[in-house]
GUROMAR-600538 format. One record per residue (C-alpha): x, y, z negated; residue in one letter. Coordinates in steps of 0.05 Angstrom, whole numbers, plus 5000, padded with zeros to 4 digits. Each point is the difference from the previous one (the first is absolute). Example, Ala and Ser with C-alpha at 12.3 -4.5 7.8 and 13.67 -1.06 7.14 Angstrom:
% residues 2
524649104844A/502750695013S/
//
This chain:
% residues 457
199246276372M/502450544952I/505450485025H/504550374952E/498950754991N/494650035054V/494850554989I/492949744998S/496350634978K/501350754998I/495950444953E/497050635030D/503950414949T/506749675016S/505550515018P/502349495051L/493449965036R/501950415062P/506249585013W/498949304972A/495449475031H/497149334981I/505149475017G/506150454989D/505449744954R/503350434946V/507449895010V/503350504952S/498750614957I/505550524992N/505049525027G/498249444952N/497649345031E/492949824978V/500149254985R/493649974958D/495050384959V/505050194945L/504650345050D/494050345033Y/497150284935K/506850214972F/502850345062Y/493350325018A/499650374933Y/504150615023D/497050635030T/504150025064E/500049365040L/503149765064S/496449375021I/502049545056V/494249635033L/500349435050L/494349905049T/497549305019P/503550115067E/506750094965G/500750765007R/502550364937S/498850724983H/501450434939T/494750414964V/501850574951H/494650194950I/499250414936S/495349794945K/498850074925A/504649614954E/497149314989G/494450115051E/498149345033D/501349945074L/493149705010G/502449375036L/497849284991E/503849415027F/498349305026E/503049734936S/499350354933Y/507349844985L/502150185071M/503349324994D/498249294981R/499149864926P/505649634965R/497949324977S/501949684934C/506249565000A/498549694932N/496549354980R/497850234930C/497749444955V/493950414981F/498250295069C/492550105004F/499949945076I/502949304995D/493849834958Q/494950195053L/495749465032P/501049835073K/495550295054G/500050734980M/501850545051R/507450035018K/501150694971T/498449724931M/506349585002Y/504850575019F/504650184943K/502650715006D/506250244964D/501150685032D/503350584964A/496350505044R/493349734976L/502450064929S/501150745009F/493950145044L/494749534972L/502649794932G/501649285019N/505049634957Y/506549745030I/505349504976T/506150335032L/502549335027T/499450195073N/503150704997L/506150105042T/505750464978E/497750525051R/492949984971E/502650084929I/504150605021C/494150295038R/495349954940I/505250374958I/501850495055G/492850185017L/498249984926H/494249525011V/496750034932S/496649694963P/501549285020V/495849444971N/504049374984I/497949304982S/505549834951V/497349384963H/506849884967A/506550384994T/504349384987D/503049865069P/499849244996E/492950004973L/497750495054R/503049565054V/496149414970K/493550394998L/500450305070L/503849415030R/504450485039N/507550044992K/499750765008N/495350084942A/505750074950G/501950685029R/493950354972C/503250364941M/506050215041D/495450335052I/495750314946M/506250314967R/501950305067R/492950285006F/500550294930A/506750325016D/496750305062G/494350304959G/494649525026I/494049884954T/497849274993M/493649694975N/500749254987C/495849394988Q/501449334968I/495549415017V/500949604937C/500149245005C/499849594936P/506349604990G/504050385053L/500650764992N/496350104934D/502850014929G/507550144996D/500450105076A/494550534997L/503650354943M/506450025040R/496350285060S/496950554958M/506750184969E/503450035068D/494550425031L/499550484941A/507450145008A/498350315068L/495050504971Y/497950525023P/501049725070H/496149384980V/493650384985H/495149444982S/499649244998V/493849565000S/499949294973I/494649595035V/498149274987P/501049535059V/493749865040G/498849275017L/494849765051T/497549295007K/504149925064Y/506849824970R/501249305026E/507449915015G/501950674969L/504450154940Y/496749734936P/498050654966L/495450044939V/495150564984P/500450464940F/496349764938T/496650484952S/505549894949E/505750115049H/496750625028S/499550284929A/507449854987E/502050345065T/495750624984I/503350054931D/507049965030M/498650515054V/496450484952T/505649964949E/505350145053F/495650565027G/499650314931D/507650024998R/500250325069C/494850514979L/504350204941E/506450035041K/497650275067Y/493150304986G/496549485043T/498249274993R/502549815070I/497249294992F/492749825003F/496149345003C/494349965049S/492750014978D/499649275021E/505249814948M/495950324944Y/493649665025I/503549325002C/502450114929A/493050214976G/503150664976R/496950695000E/503050445053L/504250594975P/497050694999D/500350405065D/505850454977D/504349384989F/500849965076Y/503050695006E/499950205074E/496549375024H/505749885049T/498649255005Q/492650025017L/501149605064E/502549434957N/493850014956G/503450374943V/495250464962G/494849975056M/494249814954I/501550534948R/500650545054L/493449765031L/496650054932E/502750704988R/497950255068E/493149684993F/499050334931A/502050685029S/495249915059A/494449794954L/501050594954S/499250485059L/494349645035S/492950155017D/494349494993T/501249425048P/495049785052D/498449364962G/500549545061V/501549284977P/507049775016F/505049454987S/507649964995I/504049395023A/507049944972T/505349514978G/499149614936T/505750364965S/497050705012A/492649824991A/499750144924P/502850705011F/494950165054F/494549744955E/502450484947K/499850585049L/492949845022V/497849934927F/503150684984T/496250315059A/493549684976K/500950314931Q/499950695032K/494849895054Y/494349514988D/498449955074N/506649655015I/498449315027D/506349625016G/503149304994R/507149765003V/501549335033Y/506849674989P/502249605061I/503949364989L/505449915052N/498249335031D/504050175062F/506950084968F/498549644934G/497450234933H/506850204975R/499450595047I/495450484965N/501750695028V/494950395040T/504350145061G/500349255019L/492549875002I/497949735067T/493650125039G/497849284996Q/500749984924D/496250654995L/494349735043I/499749314967A/499750274929Q/495350595012L/495149685048K/493150034968G/502250434941R/496750654980D/504750505033L/495550614999G/500350455060E/507550135001R/505949534990L/506650334982F/506749665011I/507250244994S/503150275063Q/506049564983N/496049395022M/500150245072L/505350115052R/498950735016R/500949985075E/495149435014E/495550084939L/500149254989D/501849544944F/506349564996L/496249415029D/497850415061D/492750074976V/498050705020T/496450504956L/494249995048E/499549234996E/500250024924A/494650544998S/495649615047A/500849354960A/498350344934L/494750475027G/502850614966V/504650575022P/507149914973I/503950634981Y/507649944994P/502250474945I/507050264987E/503349804934S/498150664969D/495450144941G/497150625033F/498449635064A/496849444960L/495450484963W/498250365065D/497949325029A/496049804938I/496550674996S/498650015075G/503450675006D/505349855052N/499049335035L/503649795064P/495350035059K/496549355016V/496449895066V/494449485003I/500049785073P/494149544996E/494949664955R/497949295014S/492649795000P/500849674932D/502550674973R/507249764989E/504550605010C/506350025041F/504850554982Y/506150295033K/505050414962Y/502150665031N/506350344975Q/498550675029N/
//
């Protein structure tokens, strides 16, 4: 059972170490009640603190400390949020979680919609479950930036998309955030026939009117798995419709660039790939604010890889392979080809993985499962190292979305698997053998099949 505000760890360097203990509860800081992690971080920023602690036995005591401005108190809590995460109150017609197959772990079906996670971890929220107190607190504490899933600014259309009567309040809340000086990054999951075309144009016009507080907006094509029985009848983007959408967003972005000095609106890499279009140059994406939504990720990866290659020493020449989604595979093939042109001892292959688990319409790397990886790479020439994106794994457990562990996949394929961050420098380090994660080989079977265990440390 998780208890709110209960200390689970105290760092050796914590200024509270002589007075706080595991199991104590942080009640208030400088007279302000600590309800959750936002209160804790905001009120603990000052240099002079008066902290009320409550012991497990119910005894309270006050601790007065001095510290550097912004210095962390060095406490960890039983819950990261110091509270339970807020669940989503929507029934979005395009919700990806509703398209998951049955039988996965329960945590896969939890839909979070928590403003605190937006600020702390970059999660996107819909604003539909914010109370008036929470809206005022975000403005009062200046919680910024906030990442918002807008999808449509027309109130009636947004209610239809999110299937929540509160969804039509979005622009009113965003205007209040703008008046309070809150920066917002937004996303629009675009669904053909619903919030595209004229509806998308209205959304862009409404959001641009809130610049500079609306800092960036990504337009992402809806993702559709094969598990849609009984769900809203959505259709995928075609190549032609993707191209039309790109042209609309680019033209409006050009107008914003002339008026505001920034494009504000960007289509995801996936939209360009679906359209069969060349991706824009790297500088088109300005600050790369929307990387988490797959906007400009490939161009940034190419730029970083080229920089790393230009500064590199001769690689170790160990044969390797890269497994990636079908949409990104051609770009990785290009990177490997570029590396081979400079170093003739590069020996690498790129394997695109079809998404049999979720359906072939899902072609992004982050949704590849362990069973698809094993089934499609079994018996292939993988070299001595297999590289995958870190995005395929849940970081805490180091397993895939289908609960196959990294160790199980390595054992099945007989090759060590190295999860690599989405970073061109990290990719080159892995290919060259210069900076690989540590891999421990716990045993080797009589038939010489290797079993590998990934070690983060």
